[in-house]
PAKOLTI-790164 format. One record per residue: residue in one letter; chain; residue number from 1; x negated, y negated, z of N, C-alpha, C in turn. Coordinates in pm, 1 decimal, always signed. Each point is the difference from the previous one (the first is absolute). Example, Ala and Ser with C-alpha at 12.3 -4.5 7.8 and 13.67 -1.06 7.14 Angstrom:
<mise "A","A",1,<-1319.0,+569.0,+780.0>,<+89.0,-119.0,+0.0>,<-90.0,-120.0,+0.0>>,
<mise "S","A",2,<+35.0,-105.0,-72.0>,<-82.0,-119.0,+6.0>,<+77.0,-109.0,+73.0>>,
***
This chain:
<mise "M","A",1,<-265.5,-1164.8,+2014.2>,<-56.2,-75.5,-151.5>,<+190.9,+82.3,-44.4>>,
<mise "P","A",2,<+59.4,-86.9,-60.7>,<+128.4,+36.8,-41.4>,<-55.4,+84.7,-179.5>>,
<mise "I","A",3,<+95.4,+98.2,-40.2>,<-0.5,+54.8,-33.5>,<+114.9,-45.9,-154.1>>,
<mise "A","A",4,<-57.1,-133.8,-87.9>,<+83.6,-33.2,-106.9>,<+54.3,+35.1,-77.9>>,
<mise "Q","A",5,<-16.6,+116.0,-57.9>,<+52.4,+61.9,-105.2>,<-33.0,+175.5,-18.9>>,
<mise "Q","A",6,<+53.5,+53.0,-80.2>,<-21.9,+144.7,+32.7>,<+2.4,+72.7,-193.3>>,
<mise "M","A",7,<-48.3,+51.2,-55.5>,<-35.2,+36.7,-79.6>,<+8.0,+134.7,-41.5>>,
<mise "V","A",8,<+74.8,+40.4,-68.5>,<+37.4,+160.3,-16.2>,<-12.2,-0.3,-142.8>>,
<mise "S","A",9,<-105.2,+124.4,-94.4>,<-3.2,+14.0,-122.5>,<+81.2,+158.8,-0.4>>,
<mise "I","A",10,<+102.2,+24.1,-111.2>,<+3.1,+119.9,-16.5>,<+5.9,-8.4,-142.7>>,
<mise "S","A",11,<-56.7,+140.8,-49.3>,<-18.4,+89.4,-108.0>,<+29.0,+129.4,-65.0>>,
<mise "S","A",12,<+46.9,+41.7,-88.7>,<-56.6,+148.5,-14.3>,<-112.9,+7.7,-120.3>>,
<mise "V","A",13,<-24.5,+171.1,+35.7>,<-113.5,+18.9,-103.9>,<+6.9,+112.2,-12.4>>,
<mise "S","A",14,<-9.6,+28.1,-143.5>,<-12.7,+138.7,-29.9>,<-160.4,+17.5,-98.6>>,
<mise "G","A",15,<-51.0,+45.3,+3.5>,<-168.5,+27.1,-70.4>,<-73.4,-107.3,+29.7>>,
<mise "S","A",16,<-80.1,-46.9,-66.8>,<-148.8,-54.9,+102.5>,<+51.1,-203.2,-124.5>>,
<mise "D","A",17,<+60.1,+57.7,-84.9>,<+29.1,-153.5,-53.2>,<+162.5,-15.6,-45.0>>,
<mise "C","A",18,<+74.7,-63.7,+64.2>,<+163.4,+20.3,-10.1>,<+59.7,-156.1,+54.3>>,
<mise "R","A",19,<+145.2,-16.1,-62.9>,<-21.8,-127.2,+66.7>,<+115.3,+4.4,+116.8>>,
<mise "I","A",20,<-32.6,-69.6,+100.8>,<+51.9,-46.0,+99.7>,<+129.8,-108.7,+37.3>>,
<mise "I","A",21,<+81.4,+35.2,+82.4>,<+42.0,-92.2,+64.0>,<-26.3,-73.8,+137.9>>,
<mise "F","A",22,<+30.9,-128.1,+21.1>,<-40.8,-72.5,+107.3>,<+147.1,-94.7,+81.2>>,
<mise "L","A",23,<-8.7,+74.9,+112.0>,<+121.7,-64.3,+97.4>,<-91.6,-96.6,+62.9>>,
<mise "E","A",24,<+11.8,-79.3,+30.5>,<-96.2,-115.0,+125.7>,<+132.6,-85.3,+51.1>>,
<mise "C","A",25,<-34.0,+32.6,+128.1>,<+51.1,-115.6,+127.8>,<-62.5,-49.8,+18.4>>,
<mise "L","A",26,<+15.2,-149.5,+9.4>,<-76.7,-113.4,+36.6>,<+33.5,-95.9,+162.0>>,
<mise "D","A",27,<+108.0,-4.3,-18.6>,<+68.0,-33.8,+110.9>,<+92.8,+71.9,+76.9>>,
<mise "T","A",28,<-17.8,+75.9,+114.8>,<+104.1,+33.2,+61.8>,<+161.4,-28.8,+1.0>>,
<mise "R","A",29,<+14.1,-154.1,-55.5>,<+169.2,-24.5,+24.7>,<+55.0,-8.0,-130.2>>,
<mise "T","A",30,<-109.5,+21.3,-94.7>,<+26.3,+58.9,-138.2>,<-5.9,+149.8,-23.3>>,
<mise "I","A",31,<+29.4,+98.7,+67.8>,<+2.8,+164.3,-29.7>,<+124.4,+22.5,-23.1>>,
<mise "M","A",32,<+41.7,+34.4,-106.7>,<+159.8,+42.6,-37.8>,<-6.0,+155.7,+103.3>>,
<mise "P","A",33,<+112.4,+2.4,+107.3>,<+14.2,+83.3,+68.9>,<+10.0,+155.9,-84.8>>,
<mise "S","A",34,<-38.4,+96.7,+73.2>,<-1.0,+154.9,-66.9>,<+145.2,-0.8,+5.0>>,
<mise "D","A",35,<+81.4,-10.1,+93.5>,<+141.5,+24.2,-6.2>,<+100.3,-24.5,-116.4>>,
<mise "S","A",36,<-66.1,-130.3,-55.1>,<+73.2,-44.7,-145.1>,<-60.3,+83.7,-108.7>>,
<mise "L","A",37,<-147.3,+84.2,-10.7>,<+33.8,+31.1,-88.1>,<+59.5,+181.9,+0.8>>,
<mise "D","A",38,<+105.2,+2.3,-119.7>,<+82.2,+114.7,-14.3>,<-101.0,+112.3,-34.3>>,
<mise "A","A",39,<+58.5,+178.7,+10.8>,<-31.2,+92.2,-39.6>,<-37.2,+4.6,-159.8>>,
<mise "I","A",40,<+70.0,-77.5,-43.2>,<-66.9,+6.0,-168.1>,<-138.1,-143.2,+0.9>>,
<mise "D","A",41,<-25.5,-87.3,+54.2>,<-85.1,-116.5,+18.5>,<-113.1,+102.3,+26.1>>,
<mise "L","A",42,<-7.2,+67.2,+111.2>,<-102.0,+90.6,+39.6>,<-53.6,+86.3,-42.6>>,
<mise "R","A",43,<+58.1,+41.5,-119.7>,<+7.3,+118.7,-63.9>,<-94.3,-111.2,-166.5>>,
<mise "I","A",44,<+73.2,-96.7,+1.7>,<-129.3,-33.9,-165.4>,<-114.0,-31.3,+74.8>>,
<mise "L","A",45,<+29.6,-79.9,+138.7>,<-180.7,-36.3,+69.7>,<-73.1,+114.1,+5.5>>,
<mise "A","A",46,<+96.6,+98.4,+48.2>,<-109.3,+128.1,+20.5>,<-75.9,+38.8,-139.6>>,
<mise "E","A",47,<+101.2,+17.4,-107.9>,<-89.7,+63.5,-141.7>,<-106.3,-134.4,-108.6>>,
<mise "L","A",48,<+73.4,-106.9,+104.5>,<-113.5,-106.7,-83.6>,<-164.6,-3.5,+105.5>>,
<mise "Q","A",49,<+25.3,+38.6,+99.0>,<-156.9,-5.7,+55.2>,<-55.3,+97.1,-46.2>>,
<mise "R","A",50,<+84.4,+145.0,-69.9>,<-31.0,+113.3,-17.2>,<-133.2,-41.8,-155.5>>,
<mise "N","A",51,<+148.7,-89.1,-42.8>,<-32.1,+2.0,-167.9>,<+55.2,-146.9,-28.3>>,
<mise "A","A",52,<-91.4,-103.8,+5.1>,<+89.0,-124.9,-30.8>,<-6.0,-8.1,-160.4>>,
<mise "K","A",53,<-78.6,+100.9,-85.2>,<+11.1,-28.4,-115.8>,<+117.4,+94.6,-62.9>>,
<mise "I","A",54,<+62.3,-6.8,+33.0>,<+159.3,+137.4,-30.4>,<+51.0,-101.5,-78.6>>,
<mise "S","A",55,<+74.8,+98.8,-56.5>,<+65.8,-117.1,-121.7>,<+155.9,-24.2,+113.1>>,
<mise "N","A",56,<+98.0,-105.4,-42.3>,<+135.2,-16.2,+51.6>,<+91.5,+99.6,+0.0>>,
<mise "V","A",57,<-25.1,+55.3,-122.9>,<+102.3,+142.6,-53.7>,<-45.1,+129.6,+148.3>>,
<mise "E","A",58,<-97.3,+50.3,-41.8>,<-66.3,+103.7,+80.4>,<+56.1,-62.6,+203.3>>,
<mise "L","A",59,<-54.5,-155.3,-52.9>,<+30.3,+20.0,+168.8>,<+95.2,+30.9,+70.5>>,
<mise "A","A",60,<+113.9,-69.8,-124.1>,<+163.9,-18.8,+24.8>,<+33.7,+146.6,-6.0>>,
<mise "H","A",61,<-31.1,+128.9,-45.8>,<-35.1,+126.8,-26.0>,<-22.9,+11.9,+132.9>>,
<mise "R","A",62,<-96.9,+11.8,+102.9>,<-33.4,+49.1,+62.0>,<+82.1,-48.9,+150.4>>,
<mise "V","A",63,<+62.7,-141.0,-0.3>,<+38.5,-38.9,+71.5>,<+164.4,+45.0,+47.8>>,
<mise "H","A",64,<+37.9,+37.8,-157.9>,<+170.2,+74.7,-4.4>,<+60.6,-220.0,-6.2>>,
<mise "L","A",65,<-60.7,-28.3,-95.0>,<+97.7,-136.5,-52.1>,<-25.0,-50.8,-117.9>>,
<mise "S","A",66,<+96.4,-22.7,-101.6>,<-6.7,-45.5,-140.5>,<-113.3,-85.6,-75.2>>,
<mise "P","A",67,<-6.6,-22.5,-88.3>,<-194.8,-45.9,+48.8>,<+57.6,-190.1,+7.4>>,
<mise "S","A",68,<+102.6,-50.8,-46.6>,<+31.4,-143.2,+41.2>,<+20.3,-50.0,+159.9>>,
<mise "P","A",69,<+124.7,+82.4,+88.2>,<-54.6,-20.6,+153.9>,<-133.6,+18.0,+61.4>>,
<mise "C","A",70,<-73.0,+133.0,-52.1>,<-129.0,-44.4,+24.0>,<-84.8,-118.7,-34.7>>,
<mise "L","A",71,<+16.3,-62.4,-91.9>,<-127.4,-80.1,-52.3>,<+92.7,-106.3,+102.0>>,
<mise "T","A",72,<+122.6,-45.2,+42.9>,<+39.0,-82.7,+59.5>,<-96.5,-16.3,+147.9>>,
<mise "R","A",73,<-23.8,+166.1,+45.1>,<+32.7,-37.8,+141.8>,<-180.7,+10.8,+35.2>>,
<mise "V","A",74,<-14.9,+19.3,-94.5>,<-160.1,-22.0,-11.1>,<-64.6,-124.8,-17.0>>,
<mise "R","A",75,<+84.2,-96.2,-101.4>,<-33.9,-136.1,-1.9>,<+68.1,-92.9,+114.9>>,
<mise "V","A",76,<+69.1,+87.8,+80.5>,<+79.8,-105.2,+117.3>,<-119.1,+15.7,+146.2>>,
<mise "L","A",77,<-112.6,+132.8,-24.5>,<-71.5,+71.0,+102.7>,<-125.4,-112.7,-55.4>>,
<mise "E","A",78,<+5.1,-19.4,-140.5>,<-125.5,-94.8,-28.3>,<+28.4,-147.7,+69.7>>,
<mise "E","A",79,<+131.9,-40.0,-21.4>,<+31.2,-151.9,-22.4>,<+18.4,+3.6,+213.2>>,
<mise "R","A",80,<+15.0,+114.2,+45.0>,<+39.7,-47.8,+161.3>,<-187.5,-32.6,+58.7>>,
<mise "G","A",81,<-101.5,+59.1,-44.5>,<-124.9,+51.4,+14.0>,<-4.5,+89.6,+56.6>>,
<mise "T","A",82,<+36.6,+131.6,+2.5>,<-50.0,+100.1,+11.6>,<-53.8,+137.7,-50.6>>,
<mise "I","A",83,<-2.0,-119.0,-129.3>,<-63.9,+121.9,-77.9>,<-84.4,-178.9,-113.2>>,
<mise "R","A",84,<-147.5,+1.2,+79.2>,<-40.6,-119.5,-60.9>,<-50.4,-21.4,-108.9>>,
<mise "H","A",85,<-88.9,+120.1,-83.0>,<-84.0,+12.9,-63.4>,<-21.6,+139.1,-38.2>>,
<mise "Y","A",86,<-32.6,+16.9,-165.7>,<-100.3,+106.9,-40.3>,<-120.2,-46.9,-28.6>>,
<mise "V","A",87,<-92.8,+93.9,+43.4>,<-144.6,+25.8,-94.4>,<-87.0,+100.3,+25.5>>,
<mise "T","A",88,<-103.0,+41.2,-48.1>,<-63.3,+161.4,-39.2>,<-76.2,-0.6,+80.7>>,
<mise "L","A",89,<+2.6,+113.6,+68.0>,<-86.4,+56.8,+99.1>,<-141.2,+61.3,-45.0>>,
<mise "L","A",90,<-115.6,-33.8,+8.5>,<-127.6,+53.9,-28.4>,<-73.9,+57.7,+70.4>>,
<mise "D","A",91,<-72.2,+122.3,-47.3>,<-58.3,+71.0,+99.3>,<-163.8,-43.1,+44.6>>,
<mise "P","A",92,<-18.6,-101.9,+114.7>,<-140.4,-94.2,-7.8>,<-96.4,+76.7,-82.0>>,
<mise "L","A",93,<-33.4,+191.9,+69.0>,<-119.5,+5.1,-54.7>,<+16.8,+9.9,-163.0>>,
<mise "H","A",94,<+51.0,+27.6,-80.2>,<+39.9,+6.7,-122.0>,<-56.3,-159.1,-43.9>>,
<mise "I","A",95,<-30.2,-112.8,+76.3>,<+3.8,-166.4,+13.8>,<-125.8,-28.0,+39.6>>,
<mise "G","A",96,<-61.6,+114.9,+45.0>,<-167.1,-12.9,+76.1>,<+14.8,-85.6,+156.7>>,
<mise "L","A",97,<+130.3,+28.9,+23.8>,<+11.1,-51.6,+185.1>,<+21.4,+95.4,+74.7>>,
<mise "S","A",98,<-126.5,+15.0,+21.7>,<-8.5,+172.1,+99.7>,<-33.2,-9.1,+120.5>>,
<mise "V","A",99,<+8.0,-94.4,+62.8>,<-28.2,-59.8,+172.3>,<+112.6,-78.0,+28.9>>,
<mise "S","A",100,<+59.8,+64.8,+92.4>,<+113.6,-81.7,+68.9>,<-27.5,+3.6,+137.0>>,
<mise "V","A",101,<-2.7,-108.1,+49.5>,<-51.9,-50.5,+120.6>,<+150.3,-71.7,+73.8>>,
<mise "F","A",102,<-4.2,+37.5,+122.9>,<+65.6,-41.6,+84.2>,<-76.3,-160.3,+95.4>>,
<mise "I","A",103,<+47.2,-107.8,+41.7>,<-82.1,-129.9,+55.3>,<+110.1,-14.1,+60.4>>,
<mise "Q","A",104,<-67.3,-23.1,+108.4>,<+95.9,-34.6,+170.8>,<-98.9,-164.1,-37.2>>,
<mise "I","A",105,<+85.9,-78.9,+74.9>,<-18.1,-176.5,-28.4>,<+51.5,-66.3,+178.5>>,
<mise "S","A",106,<-76.2,-45.0,+34.7>,<+28.3,-101.2,+127.8>,<-19.5,-145.8,-53.7>>,
<mise "L","A",107,<+39.9,-73.7,+86.9>,<+8.6,-137.5,-17.0>,<-41.5,-38.0,+98.7>>,
<mise "E","A",108,<-57.1,-126.8,-24.8>,<-35.8,-75.4,+138.4>,<+135.5,-102.7,+54.3>>,
<mise "K","A",109,<+36.1,+17.8,-57.5>,<+130.3,-74.8,+36.3>,<+130.0,+28.6,-62.0>>,
<mise "H","A",110,<+99.3,+20.0,+94.1>,<+142.7,+22.5,-57.4>,<+65.4,-123.1,-58.8>>,
<mise "A","A",111,<-69.5,-116.1,-21.0>,<+91.8,-86.4,-20.1>,<+64.8,-12.7,-206.9>>,
<mise "R","A",112,<+99.0,-76.5,+66.3>,<+112.2,+3.4,-162.9>,<-133.2,-8.1,-108.5>>,
<mise "T","A",113,<-72.7,-92.0,+15.8>,<-51.8,-49.2,-124.9>,<-132.0,+108.0,-54.5>>,
<mise "S","A",114,<-42.1,+84.1,+138.4>,<-138.7,+68.4,-29.1>,<+105.3,+116.9,-79.6>>,
<mise "I","A",115,<+102.9,+73.0,+86.4>,<+57.5,+97.6,-102.6>,<+28.9,-15.6,-152.4>>,
<mise "E","A",116,<+66.7,-112.2,-17.1>,<+40.9,-88.3,-172.1>,<-114.8,+23.7,-76.5>>,
<mise "V","A",117,<-132.9,-40.8,+75.5>,<-131.3,-43.2,-86.2>,<-33.7,+166.7,-55.3>>,
<mise "F","A",118,<-21.1,+75.4,+172.7>,<-35.2,+137.2,-83.1>,<+104.9,+77.0,-78.2>>,
<mise "E","A",119,<+108.4,-69.8,+13.2>,<+126.1,+121.7,-97.0>,<-38.9,-43.9,-162.0>>,
<mise "D","A",120,<-13.7,-114.9,-0.5>,<+20.9,-71.0,-99.0>,<-114.3,+56.8,-98.7>>,
<mise "A","A",121,<-142.0,+2.2,+82.9>,<-132.6,+63.4,-70.6>,<+5.7,+140.5,-31.7>>,
<mise "I","A",122,<+60.6,+118.7,+91.0>,<+25.1,+125.9,-33.9>,<+138.1,-15.3,-168.1>>,
<mise "R","A",123,<+57.2,-80.6,+59.2>,<+87.0,+3.8,-157.0>,<-46.0,-24.7,-85.3>>,
<mise "Q","A",124,<-107.2,-40.4,-36.4>,<-74.7,-33.3,-102.1>,<-101.8,+107.0,-44.9>>,
<mise "R","A",125,<-30.0,+95.1,+84.6>,<-87.9,+113.1,-23.7>,<+79.6,+139.8,-80.8>>,
<mise "P","A",126,<-43.2,+20.8,-129.5>,<+45.9,+148.2,-33.9>,<-15.7,+103.3,+65.2>>,
<mise "E","A",127,<-108.5,-9.7,+27.2>,<-72.4,+122.8,+30.2>,<+84.7,+88.5,+157.9>>,
<mise "V","A",128,<+67.5,-145.4,+65.5>,<+111.5,+15.7,+109.9>,<+120.3,+77.9,-23.8>>,
<mise "M","A",129,<+23.2,+129.6,+12.3>,<+148.1,+24.0,-62.0>,<+94.1,+9.6,+104.4>>,
<mise "E","A",130,<-45.7,-4.8,+146.1>,<+107.8,-10.9,+130.8>,<-24.4,-100.2,+95.8>>,
<mise "C","A",131,<+17.2,-83.5,+76.4>,<-55.3,-39.5,+58.3>,<+166.9,-38.8,+158.7>>,
<mise "Y","A",132,<-29.2,+60.7,+55.7>,<+77.9,-71.1,+150.3>,<-19.3,-41.2,+58.5>>,
<mise "L","A",133,<+80.0,-82.6,+111.6>,<+21.5,-63.1,+120.1>,<+16.6,+157.3,+107.9>>,
<mise "M","A",134,<-135.3,+14.3,+97.7>,<+49.2,+67.4,+90.5>,<+27.6,-33.7,+113.6>>,
<mise "S","A",135,<+14.1,+82.7,+113.7>,<+2.8,+40.1,+101.8>,<-118.5,+51.9,+79.4>>,
<mise "G","A",136,<-34.2,+6.9,+103.6>,<-146.3,+106.6,+31.8>,<-94.8,-102.7,-1.8>>,
<mise "D","A",137,<-109.1,+58.7,+4.8>,<-168.1,-41.1,-7.7>,<+11.7,-110.1,-95.1>>,
<mise "A","A",138,<-12.9,+24.0,-135.3>,<-37.3,-68.6,-108.6>,<+156.8,-106.5,-88.1>>,
<mise "D","A",139,<-40.4,-85.7,-48.1>,<+132.2,-99.3,+11.0>,<+18.6,+9.4,-126.7>>,
<mise "Y","A",140,<-49.3,+75.3,-117.2>,<+9.1,+66.8,-161.7>,<-46.7,+106.2,-22.8>>,
<mise "L","A",141,<+87.2,+117.4,-47.7>,<-97.0,+118.3,-40.1>,<+48.7,-37.6,-162.2>>,
<mise "L","A",142,<-129.5,-38.3,-87.0>,<-22.3,+56.1,-139.1>,<+3.0,+97.6,-60.4>>,
<mise "R","A",143,<+46.3,+22.2,-117.9>,<-61.7,+134.3,-103.7>,<-16.9,-40.8,-95.5>>,
<mise "V","A",144,<-135.7,+49.7,-94.5>,<-103.9,-81.8,-52.1>,<-55.5,+140.1,-88.2>>,
<mise "V","A",145,<+11.2,-22.3,-134.7>,<-78.7,+67.1,-70.7>,<-75.2,-33.2,-133.7>>,
<mise "V","A",146,<-116.3,+53.7,+29.5>,<-125.2,-85.7,-80.4>,<-73.9,+148.9,-56.8>>,
<mise "P","A",147,<-88.0,-56.1,-126.7>,<-63.1,+97.7,-66.8>,<-97.3,+82.7,+87.2>>,
<mise "D","A",148,<-65.7,-38.3,+96.0>,<-76.3,+65.0,+101.2>,<-20.0,-136.2,+68.4>>,
<mise "V","A",149,<-122.0,+81.0,+72.7>,<-51.2,-81.0,+150.6>,<-48.8,-104.8,-18.2>>,
<mise "Q","A",150,<-92.4,-15.4,-154.0>,<-74.1,-176.1,-14.0>,<+118.2,-54.7,-23.5>>,
<mise "A","A",151,<+120.2,-15.5,-34.1>,<+109.7,-54.0,-49.8>,<+68.2,-16.8,+141.1>>,
<mise "L","A",152,<-4.7,+77.8,+88.5>,<+47.2,-10.8,+157.3>,<-70.8,-120.7,+106.1>>,
<mise "E","A",153,<-147.7,+37.4,-92.3>,<-67.3,-95.4,+118.8>,<+17.9,-106.3,-92.3>>,
<mise "R","A",154,<+19.0,-60.7,-132.5>,<+21.5,-191.9,+3.0>,<+126.2,-14.5,-9.3>>,
<mise "F","A",155,<+100.1,+103.7,+10.8>,<+107.0,-61.8,+59.3>,<+25.6,-51.0,+126.4>>,
<mise "I","A",156,<-94.2,+98.9,+105.4>,<+45.7,-47.2,+133.6>,<-90.4,-114.1,+12.8>>,
<mise "F","A",157,<-181.0,+30.1,-41.0>,<-61.5,-172.2,+26.2>,<+57.4,-97.7,-63.4>>,
<mise "D","A",158,<+60.0,-5.2,-174.5>,<-22.0,-91.1,-81.1>,<+139.0,-85.5,+24.1>>,
<mise "K","A",159,<+132.5,+99.0,+5.6>,<+127.9,-53.6,+44.5>,<+34.6,-19.9,+103.5>>,
<mise "L","A",160,<-0.5,+134.3,+91.4>,<+77.6,+11.1,+122.5>,<-99.5,-75.9,+138.2>>,
<mise "T","A",161,<-127.2,-3.1,+21.4>,<-44.4,-81.5,+87.1>,<+35.2,-177.0,-6.4>>,
<mise "P","A",162,<-42.6,-31.7,-122.6>,<+47.8,-153.8,-27.8>,<+110.1,-43.4,+14.2>>,
<mise "I","A",163,<+78.2,+48.6,+75.0>,<+148.9,+9.3,+32.7>,<+49.6,-72.6,+160.4>>,
<mise "P","A",164,<+0.8,-128.0,-12.9>,<-11.2,-16.6,+160.7>,<+72.7,+33.6,+66.8>>,
<mise "G","A",165,<-27.6,+32.0,+96.5>,<+46.4,+35.3,+163.6>,<+4.1,+109.1,+16.2>>,
<mise "I","A",166,<-76.9,+94.4,-101.1>,<+32.0,+185.8,+0.1>,<-125.0,+0.2,+166.6>>,
<mise "A","A",167,<+75.5,+47.0,+108.5>,<-114.1,+62.2,+72.9>,<-109.1,+125.7,-14.7>>,
<mise "S","A",168,<+131.2,+129.8,-47.2>,<-109.1,+107.0,-33.9>,<+50.8,+55.2,-82.5>>,
<mise "I","A",169,<-85.2,+91.8,-66.7>,<+90.1,+104.5,-110.3>,<-99.8,+123.8,+8.8>>,
<mise "R","A",170,<+139.2,+73.2,+15.4>,<-63.7,+157.6,+25.0>,<+38.7,+94.3,-157.7>>,
<mise "S","A",171,<-94.3,+47.0,-44.2>,<+66.3,+88.7,-149.0>,<-26.0,+152.1,+102.8>>,
<mise "S","A",172,<+140.5,+45.8,-115.1>,<-46.6,+173.8,+9.2>,<+70.1,+34.5,-172.2>>,
<mise "F","A",173,<-133.9,+127.2,-9.9>,<+64.2,+36.0,-141.4>,<+83.7,+171.6,+4.2>>,
<mise "A","A",174,<+101.4,-74.5,-120.1>,<+59.2,+156.5,+2.3>,<-88.8,+115.3,-5.5>>,
<mise "L","A",175,<-15.5,+61.7,+21.5>,<-77.2,+148.3,-66.0>,<+90.8,+80.3,-115.0>>,
<mise "K","A",176,<+135.7,+5.9,+63.4>,<+108.0,+93.0,-84.3>,<+105.8,-19.3,+28.7>>,
<mise "Q","A",177,<+75.2,-1.6,-88.8>,<+161.6,-56.9,-32.0>,<+67.8,+92.7,+22.9>>,
<mise "V","A",178,<+43.3,+8.8,+113.9>,<+67.8,+167.3,+31.4>,<+150.0,-9.8,-45.4>>,
<mise "K","A",179,<+93.7,-122.4,+31.6>,<+146.8,-19.8,-69.1>,<-27.5,-139.8,-20.0>>,
<mise "Y","A",180,<+67.8,-55.4,-117.2>,<+12.6,-108.1,-52.0>,<+171.1,+24.6,-104.1>>,
<mise "E","A",181,<+63.7,-94.7,+87.6>,<+127.7,-28.1,-38.2>,<+53.3,-121.1,-28.6>>,
<mise "T","A",182,<+87.4,-18.8,-81.2>,<+42.1,-132.2,-53.0>,<+164.6,-57.0,+13.0>>,
<mise "A","A",183,<+46.5,+124.1,-5.6>,<+139.0,+9.1,+38.1>,<+17.5,+15.7,+111.6>>,
<mise "L","A",184,<+131.9,-131.6,+75.0>,<-4.9,+21.8,+126.2>,<+109.8,+155.0,-13.6>>,
<mise "P","A",185,<+26.1,-29.3,+115.5>,<+117.9,+130.1,+30.7>,<+136.9,-81.5,+42.0>>,
<mise "L","A",186,<+146.0,+75.6,-112.5>,<+68.4,-84.3,+1.8>,<+113.3,+66.5,+115.6>>,
<mise "P","A",187,<+59.0,-133.2,+29.3>,<+117.5,+49.8,+105.8>,<+74.2,+94.6,-23.1>>,
<mise "A","A",188,<+82.8,+141.9,+39.7>,<+100.3,+34.6,-9.3>,<+123.2,-101.9,-56.2>>,
<mise "P","A",189,<+80.0,+68.6,-78.6>,<+92.3,-60.4,-59.8>,<+129.4,-35.9,+64.2>>,
<mise "S","A",190,<+75.3,-70.7,+76.4>,<+116.2,-23.3,+129.6>,<+90.5,+82.0,-83.6>>,
<mise "R","A",191,<+80.7,+38.6,+102.1>,<+136.1,+94.8,-112.0>,<+117.5,-54.2,-41.9>>,
<mise "K","A",192,<-47.2,-149.4,+34.7>,<+133.2,-56.4,-116.7>,<-54.7,-49.4,-135.9>>,
<mise "G","A",193,<-124.9,+26.5,-12.1>,<-62.7,+1.8,-98.4>,<-4.2,+125.8,-113.6>>,
<mise "R","A",194,<+49.2,+79.2,+43.0>,<-46.8,+171.4,-56.7>,<+129.2,-56.5,-94.9>>,
***
């Protein structure tokens, strides 16, 4: 089964309700190589991952630039797609989403149409926070958040099982979140970028 696309989301967390920044790579051919990011770009990205709500003046101060060139660099990073968009990260418990479940899906066939039907249906479901095409035993791994076990049951029986082509569904409840990071580790700056 070919892997058509990879998606990586990066964000920064500081507290239970904060602004985050998403960096997303949808096609490996469009990824900007990390060696084209200099040390200042990497410092900007690191600061924005910590706090995307930071003012340009404060950001410029932290990365040792004046505000105008700092703003220009941020805009270039946005235009290139390195910074995709800004969002707010919510605490799921504060909005009643206390159940986090990992669901493994195997498809009956690996034909392009079966894959497209499944992926299109999954993209429509707001409960699905992440979906990955996998190697190994299962074809897909989903992370789903719901308020309770009854909502999970409704999701599986009313939304998931009607999708044509699903051979098996296996669920695992997350009992405790040991680590959750939204900021990617950035590469070390090259010598020439210092």
